[in-house]
N, C-alpha and C positions, 0 to 999 in steps of 0.2 A: 504448550505451544512452542514450536521451534521458530524463534524470532528471526533467525537468518533466512530460513526458507520463506517465511511470510514476507520478509522484506524484499526478497527477490521477486516474489509474486506481485507485491505492490508495484515495484518498479516495472515489471513486465506488463502488467495491465495498464499502468500509467502511460507507458510508451505506445502500447497497442491502441489506446484511446486518443493518442496524439497530444498529450499534455507534456509540457516541460515540468521540471520540479518546481520552478518558480510559479508557473501558472496554477498548478494544483495547490501549492502551498497558499497562494493568495486567495484562491476560491475557498479554501478551508479556514482562512484566517489563522494560519499556523506559520511560525517562522520556518524559512526554507531549511535552516540547519536542523530543525526538529524532524522535518520530513526526510532529510538526508540520513539522519541517524536511524529512523525507522527502516528505510530502504536498505541500509547497510547492516541491519541486525544489531545495532549498538544500543537500541532501546526497544522495549517490548510495548507494542501498541495495546491500549486498553480496548475493551469491547466497544466503547463509545467512539474511539478513534477509528476502529475498523469499520463501524457502521457509517461514519462520516466519509471515510475514504471510498467505501463501496458505493455510497449514494452519489458522490461526485463522479465516479467512474461508471455509474449505471450498471452495477453488478451487485450480486448479493455478498454479504459477509462470508457466507459459506464458500463462495468461489475463491475468496482470498485465502482461506484457511484449509481448504479441502486437501486432505492427506491421501486421498485415493487416486488422485491424478498424478501422472508422471510430470516431472519438471520439463518445461519447454525452453530451457536455457539454450 
């Protein structure tokens, strides 16, 4: 798993869905600093975290980690 790419995708989907880092972190009961580290690729998300993030963003885990899609940066 490429944690930097996944972090960029988490951030992109979060913004697309209209969440701030603080809002998403609060919903997930996760420290904001932890979500920031995930988004910057400084920490690798577990499968459980990916499922939780995807659930809050109303997307599938596969959409977060899909390697066949081009980056939308």
